[in-house]
N, C-alpha and C positions, 0 to 999 in steps of 0.2 A: 726158572727163577735164577737170578744171578747170585753169585756168592755173597755180595754185599746185602742183598735182600733176604738171604737165608740166615744171616746173623741176627742174634737178639739185639735189642736196643742197647743193652749194656756192652755187648761185644763190639758193636759198631762205634759206640762212644769211646770205648777203650782204644780201638784202632785209630780213631781220630786224634786222641791224645798222643798216641805213639807217633803218628805222622807229624804232628805239630812239634813235638820234642825233637824229632829227627831233623826237620827243616830248620829249627832254631839253633840246634847245637852242633850240627855237622856242616861241612862244606859239601853241598849236594850239587852234582852236575845239573846242567840245565835240563837234560833229558829226564833224569831221575826226579828233579823237582816238578817237572810237568806231569809225569806219571803219578807222583804223590798227590799233586793238586787235583788231578782228575779223579783219583780214587777218593780223596776227601770230599770233593763235590758230590759224588754219588752217595757217599755215606751220609753227608749232611741232608741230602734230599730224602734218603730213607728214614733218617731219624725224625725229620720234620713230619713226614707222612705218618709215622707211628705216633708221634705226639699229638697230631691233629686227630687221629682216630681215638686216642685215649681221652682227649678233651670232649669229644662227642659222647663218650660213655659216662662222663662224670655228671653226677647230679648234685645240686646244692641243697643242703638241708635248710629249711626255713625255720628261723627261730623267732620266738617272741621277744619283746623288749627286755624281759628279765633274763634272757639267755636260754630259756627252756625251748626244746624242740616243739614246733607246731605239730599237732596230730590231725590227720584227716578223718573223714567219716568212717573209715575202716579201722581206725585206731592204729594206723601206721604213720611213721614220720612223713610229714609233708615235704615234698621236694619240688624242684624245678630244674629244667635242663641247664647245664652250664653253657654260658655264652661269654666268650672272652671279652667282648665289648662291654659287658656288665661288670667286669672285675673292679673297675675303679669305683663303682657305686656301692660295692659290697664292703669296702674297707672302712 
């Protein structure tokens, strides 16, 4: 596992912010800028992968028109899998 993949999402995101600040606030040599860009690209891919995995684990609680949570036959909250393409219909 690479160092970027062993970082938590929060650590990777923080490192991305540091890279962005460095590239925006300092004169960075072309070689350094390229190295930072490559590191950022790897970190972004890692963060996207982790977010995708998190989205797959999220379930949406189904609610009645009055805002109360729907209950299934087991008297547990009724849920459905999260699907990003459904986001716009839930608003």
